[in-house]
N, C-alpha and C positions, 0 to 999 in steps of 0.2 A: 533594440527596442528602447523607446524613451517616452516619458509623459509629454503631453502637449504643453507648449510654453504658456506661461501665465497662470498656472494653477496656483490658487491662493495657499499660503502657508497654513492657514487655519482650516482648510478643507478636511473632511473626513478621510481616513486612509483609503487609498484606491480611487479617489476622485479623479475623473478625467474631464478636462475642459478643452475647448478648442477642437482642432482636428484630432481624429483617433490616432493613437500610436500604432505602429506595425510590430507584429511578432513574426519575424522572418525565420525561414528555415536556416539552420546552421549546418553547412555542408563543407566538403573538403576545400572549396574555394572561398570560404568565408560565409557571410550572410547572403541569402538568396531570397529575393522578393519576387514571388511569382505573379503571373497575371491572374490566376484564379485565387480568390481570397474568400474568407468567410468572416463574418462579423461575430466576435465573441461578445456575448451579452451577459449581464448579471442576472440574478434570480428575479429581479423586478422587471427585466426586459430592456434595461438601458444598455446601449452599446459601450463596450470597454476598449476593444482593440480590433484591428484587422489581422487575421491569421493567414499567412501564406500556405496554400495547399500544394504539395509537390506532386507532379504527375507520376504515374506508375512507371513509365519508361525511364524517367530520370532515376527513380529509386532502383530499378533493376540494374541499370548500367553502373550506378554508383556502388552498389553493393557487390556487383560482380568484380569490379576493380579492387575494392577493399579486401575481398577474400583472397586475392592473389598476392597481396602485400605481405612482407614479413611481419611477425608479431611486433607491435609498436614498442614495447618496453623491454625487449629481449636483452638490451645492454644495460639496463638500469639496475643498480643494486637495490635491495629492499630498503636500505636507509634513504637513498635518493628518492625512490618512489614514495616512501612514507612522508618525506618533507613536502613533496609536491602535493600530495593528497591533503595533508594538513593545511598547507597554504590555501588550497582550493576551499577547504571547509571554513577557514577564517574569512575568506572573501565572500563566500556564500552567505555567511551569517551577518556580515557587517558592511560590506563595500557597496557603493553605487555601481550597478552593473546594467548595461543596456539603457542607461539613463534613469534607472529606477533605484531609489533608496530601498533599504530593507523594509521600512515601514510602508512605503508605497507598494512594494511587491506583496507584502502580507495582506494589505487591504484589497488589492486586485484579486488575489486568490480567494479570499473570503467572499468577495462579491460574486465571483464567477461560479464557485462551487457551492456556496451556501453554508460552508463549514464555518463555525464561529471563529472570529479572528484570533481569539486566545488559543484555540486549538491549532490554527495555522502557524502561529508564532512558535508554539511548542514543536510542531513538525519541522519548521525551518531549523530549530536548534538540534533536533534529532539527526537530521541529515548532516549537519556540520559535525556532530559528535561521531557519527559513523565514519565520515571521511577521515577524521583524526586517528581512528584506530583500526581502519579496515585492513591494513597490511598485517597487523598482528592477528586479526580475526581469520584472515585467509591462511596464515601460517598455522594457526591453531586447528584449522579444519583438515590439515594434511595428515596422511597416515604416518605413524611414528617411524616406519621402516624406510621412508624415502630418503634419497640423498639430498643435502642442502642445495639450494639453487646455485647453479654454476659448477658444482663438483662433478668431476669425471674420473676420480681415482677409485676405480671399481675393483673390489677385491676379487680373488679367484672364485670365491663362492657366489659371485654375482651381486647385484644391487637392484633397487627399485627406484625408478624415476617417476616423478609425478608430472604429467605433461597435459597440455591443453587438448581438448577434443576438437578444437577448431581455432579460428583466429577472430571471428566476428560474431558478436552476440546482438541479436535484434530484440528490442524491448517494445512490446505493444502495451502501453501503460493505460491505467484507468484514472478516473478523475474523482473518485469518492473521497480520497484523503491524500494530501500532498506527500505524506511520509512513505507512500509506495515507492518513491524514488530513492529511498535509502536502501532498497532491497536488491538493486542491481549493481551497487557500487563495488561489491566484492570482486566483480569481474575485472575491474580496472586494476586491482591489486594482483590479479593473476595474469595480466598481460594481454587482455582481450581489447580489440576495438569494440566500440558500442555505438549502435544506431538506435535512437529512441523515436518511436512514434508517439507524440504527446496525445493525451486525451484532448479533444476540442473543448471540453469543460474546463480543463486546467492546462493550458499550454505554457503558463507563466513559470511554474516551478521547474520543469526540465530546461526551459530556456535560460533561466538564471543559473541553474546548476551547470549546464554546459559552458556558459560564459565564464563561470568561476573556475572550472577545470582548465579552460583555455588560458585564462589569465595566470594560472599557476604553472604553465609550461606544457600542457598537453597540446599536441598538434591538432590542427583542424580536421585531419583525416583520422584521428584517433577516437574522438567522441563527437557525435553530431545528432541533430534533431531533424526528423523528416515528417513534418505534419502532413497528414493526408486523410481522406475519408475512409470509411470502414471497408469498402470493397478494395481499395488500393492497399490497405494494410496487409492483404495477402501477399503482395510483392515483398513487403518487409520480412515477413515470416519465411516465405519460400526462398528468399535471396540471402538469408543469413546461414551461417554454419550451425548455429543453435539459436533458439528463440525462447523468450520468456514472455508469457501472455497473461495479462490480468483481466478479470471480468467475471460475469455471473455464469450461471449454469449453462446458458446457451452458448456463450463464448468458449467455455471449457469443452463442451461437446464438440464444438466446431473444430477446435484445434488439437484435441487430445488424440485423435485417431491416427495421426501421422500421415494424413492425406497430402501434406505439402512437401513431403520428403525431407523434412527438417526435424531433428529432435526438439520437442517443445516441452518446456516446463510451465504447466498451467498453475495460476494462482487464483483460485476461485473463492467462493464464499467460505467463511471460517466455521460456521455452525458451532460456535463455542458454547460449551455447556458447563454447568456447575452442579456438583453433588454435595448435599449437606446431610450428614448422618448426625443423629443426636440433636442437641439444642441448636436452633438456627440464630437466635438473637445475637450471639457474639459476632456473627458474620454478616449481619444485615447491611452495615455500611459499606463493606468491601464489595458485596454483591451489587449494591446500588451503583457504586463506582464502576464496577465491571460492565454494567448495562449502560450507564449514562455518560461515563467519561469519554473523552475524545469526541464528544458530540453524538456518540452512539452510532457513528458511521464507519467504524473500522471493522475489518474482518476479525479483529481480536476482541471485539465487544461480546459479552455474553448475551445469548439470545434464548437460552433455555436453562431452567433451574429445576433439579430433581430434589425433592425434600422428603426425608424419611418420616418426620413427625409434623403434623399439623400444616400441610401445604396451604390450606386456605388462610390460616392465620399468617403464614409467611407472606403469601401473595398480597394480602391487605396491608401488611406493614411495609412491604417493598413498594407498593403503589403510593403510599403516603410519602415515602422518601422521594420517589421519582416525580411526583406531582409538583414538587418544589423547583424542578428545573425550569429556568426562565426562558420563554420565547422572546425573540426580538430580531431586528435586522442583524445580519452576520457581522457587520463592522462595529457593533456595539460591544464594549468590553465585557459586560455582564451577561451577554447572550450565551446560553448553554445548549440550545437545540438547533439542529440543522434547518436550513431553508431550501425551498424549491420554488420555481414558478408556480403560481396558484393553480393553474390547470393541471400541471404535473402532480402537485400535491394531492389534488382531488383524485387522480387516478391511483396514486399510492394508497389512499384511504379506501378506495373501492376494492383494491386488491386485498387489503387487510381484512375487510368485511367478508370477502369470499373465502379467504384462507381460514378465518376464524369461525366458520360455520360449525355449530355444535359445541363450541367452547364458551365458557362463561367469562364475559368481560369484567374485570375488577377495576380497571382504569383504561380510558381511551375510547369511550363511546364516540367521541369526536377527537381526532388527532390532528386536524388541520386548524391552525391558528392564523387566520387571515390578517396580514400586516397592513393592508390597506394600500399597498403600492404596487400590486400585481404579483407579490410574492407571499409565501406562507411558511411559517414554522411548523415542524412536524413532531408529534409525539408529546409525551410518552404513552406507552400502552402496556398493560399487564393482563394476561388471560390465564384462567385455570383450565387445565386439560386433565381428563380422567386417566388417560393411558400414557405412560412414559415412552411408549414406542409409537404414539400417534404421529402422523405426518407433520402436524404443526410444530413438533419439536425440532424439525429441520428447516423451518420457514424463517428466513432472514430478511428483515426489512431495513430500509435506509434511514433509520432513526431509532431512538431507544425503545425497543419493543421486545418483550420477553414473555415466554410461555412457562408456566409453572405446573409441575406434575408430581404425583406421589411416586415414591420409590421404596422398594423393600429389598433386603438382601437376596431374595430369590431372583430378582431381576439381574443382579450382577452388573457386569460392564456392558451388556448388550445395548441398553438405551443410550449409551455414551459414544457409540461408534460414529465414525465420520466427523470427528471434531479436530480442529486445529489446536485447540487448547481444552483441557478439562481441568477445572478448578475443583479441588476436593477438600472437604473438611470432615474430620472424624473418621477418615478411612484407615482401616488396619493394613498390616503388611500384605495380606492376601489380596485385598482389594486393589491396593496400589500396584502389586505385581500383575494383577489381571489387566489393569489399565495399560501398563507398560508393555504387556504382551500382545495387546490388540494393535495390529498393524495400521488401522485407520485412525488411531489417535496419535497425534504428532507431538504434543507437549502436555506434560502433567505438572500442575502447580498446586501447592497448598494455598489455602485462602488467607495467608498473611499478606497477600498482594493481589491487586486486581488482575484479571485475565489478560489485560492489554499490556502488562509489564513486559518489556522486551529491551534490555540493555543492549548496546551495540555488539557485544561479543557473543551474545546468545543466538542460536539458530532460530529462524522464523518457522519455515517449513523445511527443516534441515538446513545445512549450510548450502549456499549457492554453489560452493566449490564441488560438492558431491555430484552436481549435474555437469559442471563445466570441465572437470578434470578426470583423468584416469591413471591408474598405476600401471607402469610398464616395466617388464623385466629387462635388465641390461647386464650382459656378461661377455667375457672374452674380448673386451675392448682395451 
């Protein structure tokens, strides 16, 4: 992919002039420009690129062949694999790839997704950081009892081998935040081939990432992109040994039942919650950052806060903090809120009003900020809820939107169930133990950090290796 010739050096990031660039599929034979294409548009409706859409039969045949191939990195030492992944990270972060500089890439992603360009830039850096350390991350996820890679000196008492459950991982990606593409990289360190179906909202991030990996020495049949429509995405999931699927509740329900015969790891809404016991004023800033940081579009953003003392006072103080978030076009450096096409933003606002029935709005009577170019910024919103178990506490919106409810020790951990992260302040040992004992709570943080804190070596929803690998007994060899 490349930008059109003649783009002015002074043009805003992501500006396209002249004929539209192509985002080709990246397949085992190289770049594949299909006859069926879709125009990728920005949130204001302006065309950005032509995306090749791969037919289902091609996907099925490609994946069938790749599943039969030996594991791609079976002969690579961890040190050699680490060098290649670090090289790919450096290329992704700084090189011109597919005719796009890093700045041009970040601008296109901001324009197509509506995520502020400062957040896109941080996501690009996150992906590069994950690549730099992902071999160590994968090794850290392995059981202590397993043999080191390549070892076969099995004692008489037997040994444990950590091995792949398959050879090919299919990734059905979302486009809400470019950093979702940091979450499948662990599979490369474990020797998997990877086929990514990009979101048509953001085909640019996986395209650049795969080009970076190929520039670092990964073969064209080891990591590829297969853009397609939603119905054809079933071919990707059904044709892979294992699959990783991102999306909302409807997508999770569609793929979680095993109907495609492929083990599927679903990555749905985070429903991140915060619990504050005692005084809340020392934690106001970090909660505001948990709600509004990253543009408020990540599954790691807080969407519900439970407060033991004076929830109304907390909601009003939080609303004041969030009201300072600046709306604007996504390519402007000081923009802090996400953008959508105006008609889509209106639908989101209508959905919020329906979901907030019976709740008291503290901020966000109007969440649509019309930018006058066919797009709108969204948010922020704060609502008071009477009951910490009300259904609104699980309602996640694509902008900084938070529900505040009272909490008492009698409620315990029950209102916090189903959370990707629980941020807790003032919790005693018994409460923390209760949170850790609840299977539907995946991560527990103190409020010395925002809920979206996730360094590369920490598990997101568990380590991906827990899904991709299995422990196997080996004896008498």
